[in-house]
VEXNUFI-335163 format. One record per residue: x, y negated, z negated of N, C-alpha, C in turn; residue in three letters; residue number from 1. Coordinates in Angstrom, 1 decimal. Layout:
<koldrens>
> npx/npy/npz/capx/capy/capz/cpx/cpy/cpz/zafi/tido
> X/Y/Z/X/Y/Z/X/Y/Z/ALA/NUM
...
</koldrens>
This chain:
<koldrens>
> npx/npy/npz/capx/capy/capz/cpx/cpy/cpz/zafi/tido
> -37.6/-17.3/-8.5/-36.3/-16.9/-7.8/-35.9/-15.8/-8.3/UNK/1
> -35.5/-15.1/-6.9/-34.8/-13.7/-7.2/-33.3/-13.8/-6.8/UNK/2
> -32.6/-12.8/-7.3/-30.8/-12.5/-6.9/-30.8/-10.9/-6.9/UNK/3
> -29.4/-10.7/-5.7/-29.5/-9.2/-5.6/-28.1/-9.4/-5.7/UNK/4
> -27.5/-8.0/-6.0/-26.1/-8.1/-5.8/-26.0/-6.7/-4.9/UNK/5
> -24.9/-7.0/-3.7/-24.5/-6.0/-2.8/-23.4/-5.9/-2.6/UNK/6
> -23.0/-4.6/-2.0/-21.6/-4.5/-1.7/-21.6/-4.5/-0.1/UNK/7
> -20.5/-5.3/0.2/-20.9/-5.6/1.7/-20.6/-6.8/2.4/UNK/8
> -19.8/-6.9/3.3/-19.5/-8.4/3.9/-20.7/-8.9/4.6/UNK/9
> -20.9/-10.3/5.1/-22.1/-11.0/5.5/-22.1/-10.3/7.0/UNK/10
> -21.4/-9.9/7.2/-21.4/-9.5/9.1/-22.3/-7.9/8.7/UNK/11
> -22.1/-7.1/7.8/-22.4/-6.3/7.4/-24.2/-5.6/7.3/UNK/12
> -24.6/-5.1/8.2/-26.4/-4.5/8.1/-27.0/-4.4/6.7/UNK/13
> -27.7/-5.0/6.2/-28.2/-4.6/5.2/-28.4/-2.9/5.0/UNK/14
> -28.4/-2.2/5.9/-29.1/-1.1/6.0/-27.9/-0.2/5.8/UNK/15
> -26.6/-0.8/5.7/-25.3/-0.2/5.2/-24.9/-0.7/3.5/UNK/16
> -25.1/-1.5/3.3/-24.7/-2.3/2.1/-25.5/-1.4/0.9/UNK/17
> -24.8/-1.4/-0.3/-25.3/-0.6/-1.4/-25.1/-1.3/-2.5/UNK/18
> -25.8/-1.1/-3.5/-26.0/-1.8/-4.5/-24.7/-1.6/-5.5/UNK/19
> -24.7/-2.5/-6.8/-23.4/-2.5/-7.4/-23.5/-0.9/-8.5/UNK/20
> -24.8/-0.8/-8.6/-25.0/1.0/-9.8/-24.2/1.8/-8.6/UNK/21
> -24.5/2.2/-7.5/-24.1/3.1/-6.7/-22.7/3.2/-6.6/UNK/22
> -22.2/2.1/-6.4/-20.8/1.9/-6.0/-19.9/1.8/-7.0/UNK/23
> -20.1/1.4/-8.4/-19.8/1.9/-9.7/-19.7/3.2/-10.1/UNK/24
> -20.7/4.0/-9.7/-20.9/5.3/-10.0/-19.9/6.1/-8.9/UNK/25
> -20.2/5.7/-7.9/-19.2/6.5/-7.1/-17.4/6.3/-6.9/UNK/26
> -17.3/5.3/-7.3/-15.8/5.1/-7.8/-15.3/5.6/-9.5/UNK/27
> -16.5/5.4/-10.4/-16.5/6.3/-11.5/-16.0/7.9/-11.2/UNK/28
> -17.1/8.3/-10.2/-16.9/9.7/-9.8/-15.7/10.2/-9.2/UNK/29
> -15.2/9.4/-8.5/-13.9/9.7/-8.0/-12.6/9.4/-8.2/UNK/30
> -12.7/9.3/-9.6/-11.5/8.9/-10.7/-10.8/8.2/-10.1/UNK/31
> -11.1/6.7/-9.3/-10.1/5.8/-9.2/-10.4/4.8/-10.2/UNK/32
> -10.8/4.6/-11.2/-11.6/3.5/-12.2/-9.9/3.7/-13.2/UNK/33
> -9.7/2.5/-13.8/-8.8/2.8/-14.6/-9.5/3.1/-16.0/UNK/34
> -9.0/3.6/-17.2/-9.5/4.1/-18.2/-10.1/2.8/-18.9/UNK/35
> -9.8/1.8/-18.9/-10.8/0.6/-19.6/-11.8/0.4/-18.5/UNK/36
> -11.7/0.6/-17.1/-13.2/0.2/-16.6/-13.9/1.0/-16.4/UNK/37
> -13.6/2.2/-16.4/-14.3/3.3/-16.7/-15.7/3.3/-17.9/UNK/38
> -15.0/3.0/-19.2/-15.8/2.5/-20.5/-16.4/1.6/-20.0/UNK/39
> -16.3/0.6/-19.9/-17.0/-0.7/-19.3/-18.1/-0.4/-18.6/UNK/40
> -18.0/0.8/-17.6/-19.2/0.9/-16.7/-19.8/1.8/-17.1/UNK/41
> -19.5/2.7/-18.5/-20.2/3.6/-19.3/-20.8/2.7/-20.0/UNK/42
> -20.6/1.8/-20.7/-21.2/1.1/-21.4/-21.9/-0.3/-21.0/UNK/43
> -21.8/-0.6/-19.9/-22.8/-1.5/-18.9/-24.1/-1.0/-18.8/UNK/44
> -23.9/0.7/-18.0/-24.8/1.3/-18.0/-25.7/1.9/-18.8/UNK/45
> -25.0/2.2/-19.6/-25.8/2.1/-21.0/-27.0/1.2/-21.8/UNK/46
> -26.2/-0.2/-21.8/-26.9/-1.4/-21.7/-28.1/-1.6/-20.8/UNK/47
> -28.2/-1.4/-19.6/-29.2/-0.9/-18.6/-30.4/-0.2/-18.8/UNK/48
> -29.6/1.3/-19.1/-30.5/2.3/-19.5/-31.2/2.0/-20.9/UNK/49
> -30.7/1.4/-21.6/-31.5/0.8/-22.8/-32.4/-0.2/-22.7/UNK/50
> -32.4/-1.1/-22.3/-32.7/-2.6/-22.2/-33.8/-3.1/-21.0/UNK/51
> -33.6/-2.2/-19.8/-34.1/-2.4/-18.7/-35.5/-1.3/-18.4/UNK/52
> -36.2/-2.0/-18.3/-37.7/-1.0/-17.7/-37.5/-0.6/-16.7/UNK/53
> -37.6/0.6/-16.2/-37.4/1.1/-14.8/-38.7/1.5/-14.9/UNK/54
> -39.2/1.3/-13.1/-40.4/1.9/-12.6/-39.9/3.6/-12.8/UNK/55
> -41.1/4.1/-12.5/-40.8/6.0/-12.4/-39.9/6.2/-10.9/UNK/56
> -39.3/6.9/-10.9/-38.3/7.4/-10.3/-39.4/8.2/-9.3/UNK/57
> -39.1/8.1/-7.8/-40.0/9.2/-6.7/-38.5/9.2/-5.8/UNK/58
> -38.4/10.4/-5.5/-37.5/10.6/-4.3/-38.0/10.5/-3.2/UNK/59
> -39.2/10.9/-3.0/-40.1/10.3/-1.7/-40.5/8.9/-1.6/UNK/60
> -40.3/8.3/-2.6/-40.3/6.8/-2.3/-39.2/5.8/-2.5/UNK/61
> -38.3/6.6/-3.1/-37.5/5.3/-3.5/-36.1/6.3/-2.9/UNK/62
> -35.2/5.3/-2.3/-34.0/5.3/-1.6/-32.7/5.7/-2.6/UNK/63
> -32.1/6.6/-2.3/-30.6/6.8/-3.6/-30.3/5.5/-3.6/UNK/64
> -30.2/4.9/-2.6/-28.8/3.6/-2.4/-29.5/2.5/-2.5/UNK/65
> -30.9/2.3/-3.6/-31.8/1.1/-3.4/-31.3/-0.2/-4.4/UNK/66
> -31.4/-0.7/-3.8/-30.5/-2.0/-4.3/-31.3/-3.0/-5.4/UNK/67
> -31.3/-3.4/-6.3/-31.7/-3.8/-7.5/-31.8/-5.3/-7.3/UNK/68
> -33.4/-6.1/-7.6/-33.0/-7.2/-7.5/-33.9/-7.8/-9.0/UNK/69
> -33.1/-8.8/-9.5/-33.0/-9.7/-11.0/-33.9/-10.9/-10.6/UNK/70
> -34.7/-11.3/-11.9/-35.5/-12.6/-11.3/-33.9/-13.5/-12.2/UNK/71
> -34.2/-14.7/-11.6/-32.9/-15.5/-11.7/-33.2/-16.0/-13.6/UNK/72
> -34.1/-15.9/-14.4/-34.1/-16.2/-15.4/-33.7/-14.5/-16.2/UNK/73
> -33.4/-13.6/-15.9/-32.9/-12.7/-16.3/-31.4/-12.9/-16.6/UNK/74
> -30.5/-13.5/-17.2/-29.4/-13.6/-17.8/-28.5/-12.8/-18.3/UNK/75
> -29.3/-12.1/-19.6/-28.3/-10.8/-20.1/-28.2/-10.0/-19.2/UNK/76
> -29.2/-9.4/-17.9/-28.7/-8.8/-16.9/-28.1/-8.8/-15.9/UNK/77
> -28.4/-10.4/-15.3/-27.3/-10.9/-14.2/-25.8/-10.8/-15.2/UNK/78
> -25.5/-11.0/-16.3/-24.1/-11.0/-16.7/-23.7/-9.7/-16.9/UNK/79
> -24.1/-8.9/-17.1/-23.9/-7.5/-16.6/-23.4/-6.7/-15.7/UNK/80
> -24.4/-7.7/-14.8/-23.8/-7.1/-13.3/-22.7/-8.1/-12.9/UNK/81
> -22.6/-9.1/-13.4/-21.4/-9.8/-12.9/-20.0/-9.2/-13.6/UNK/82
> -20.3/-8.5/-14.9/-19.2/-7.4/-15.3/-18.9/-6.2/-14.0/UNK/83
> -19.8/-5.8/-13.6/-19.7/-4.8/-12.7/-18.8/-5.4/-11.3/UNK/84
> -19.9/-6.6/-11.3/-18.5/-7.0/-9.9/-17.6/-7.5/-9.8/UNK/85
> -17.0/-7.8/-11.3/-15.2/-8.0/-11.5/-14.9/-6.5/-11.3/UNK/86
> -15.2/-5.4/-12.0/-15.0/-4.3/-11.7/-14.7/-3.6/-10.0/UNK/87
> -15.7/-4.1/-9.5/-15.8/-3.7/-8.1/-14.6/-4.6/-7.5/UNK/88
> -14.8/-5.6/-7.7/-13.5/-6.5/-6.8/-12.5/-6.1/-7.1/UNK/89
> -12.0/-5.7/-8.7/-11.1/-5.4/-8.6/-10.3/-4.1/-8.1/UNK/90
> -11.4/-3.4/-7.6/-11.0/-2.1/-6.6/-11.2/-2.6/-5.5/UNK/91
> -11.2/-3.9/-4.9/-10.9/-3.7/-3.1/-12.5/-3.9/-2.8/UNK/92
> -13.5/-3.9/-3.7/-14.8/-4.1/-3.2/-15.6/-5.7/-3.0/UNK/93
> -16.1/-6.0/-1.7/-16.5/-7.0/-1.6/-17.9/-7.1/-2.0/UNK/94
> -18.4/-8.2/-2.9/-19.8/-7.8/-3.7/-20.4/-9.3/-3.3/UNK/95
> -21.5/-9.4/-2.8/-22.3/-10.9/-2.2/-23.2/-10.9/-3.1/UNK/96
> -23.6/-12.0/-3.7/-24.7/-12.3/-4.8/-25.9/-13.6/-3.7/UNK/97
</koldrens>
């Protein structure tokens, strides 16, 4: 089984939903995060950049707002996604799993 995290309401079209990485980065860039939230996001991003294998990125084949899927057995990565989820929800964004 696979799990995905998206920002958006149930009624929202999947075409307008973003992944948690996109939304967290948008909040960070806009300066809307508290200092501790910004540090947490930076640490989480560093974790993913260090430990999650990523296929080569191609602008021709990948959307800039692609949504990640995780195997349900990837508990370390899912736990980190839940940490991002908490930060997004504290900033009034609705996260669906």
